[in-house]
N, C-alpha and C positions, 0 to 999 in steps of 0.2 A: 353351310349346316344341315344340323340332323334333325328330324321331326320334333324332337324335344325341346330344341331352339328355333324354332322357325317364328318368323315376325309375323302376327296377323293384326290387321286391325279392329277385329271384333271376333267376339266369340257365342256361341249359341248356349241357352241352358243347359247345364250338364257338363259342359265340357270344363276340363282341367285346363286353367292357364296359370301363368308366373308374370306377375307384375312388379313393378319397382314402386314404391311409394315413397317420397320424400317429406321429411320432418316425422317420422316414426321409426321406433326401434322393433326388432323383430317380436320382442314380448310384449308389445302394446297390442298385438292381433292374435287372437285364439279363434279355435273352431266354431263354427256356428256366425262369425261374423259376417255382416252383408256389405259389398260395398256399393255405394249409390250416392248420386249427385247431392251435393250442399244445399241447393235449392227444392231436390224432392226427396227430403229423408223419409225412407221406410219407416212407418209407425211400428212400437214396439207395444208389448202389452204385458202385464203380469195375470191375466186371466182367459181363461179358454174355456169354451163349451165344447165338448167331445163327445162322440159315440163310440165307445168302448164295447169290443167284443173278447169276453173273457173267455179264452181257451181251456185251462188250467190251472184252478185254484186251489191252493192246498188245503188240505181238512180243516185245518186249525185258522183258517183266514177266512175275514168276512170284510165285504165290501161294504162299508157304511160312510158317513159323514166321518171327517177326521182320518180315513185311511191314507196313509203316506207310503210313496212308492216313488219309482222313478221313471220319467218319461224320456224315451229316446226319440230324438226327431232327426234323421240324416246321421250328423257327425257330432251330437250335441244331446248329452246327457244331464237332465234338470230334476232335482226333485221337487215334486210335488204332493200338494194333499187334496181329496176330495172336498169340498164344500157343501155340496148340493148334489143329491139323485134325482133327477127329473122324472125318471122312468124307468123301471125293472122289468125286463120280460125273461123268462126263464124259458127255455126251448130244449125239451125233452129230447134224445134221438136214441 
């Protein structure tokens, strides 16, 4: 077996592995899905609290309630909208 086809009993976070799942079609699985135990399901949410560092904002864009953007987390891109701004700090450099 070459290293790509090597059989392993476990993998560490961040490692890429190929697995075989019975009862699913390939189209049932998408980027960003998480494999977990049936008895210990990973919780999901439709809201997050985030600290944003805005590096460059176009001169016509304003970040305020209702601002829509795309959130990129690892391999997932999800449309999002700002519902509330808790605090704004402007740093002049």
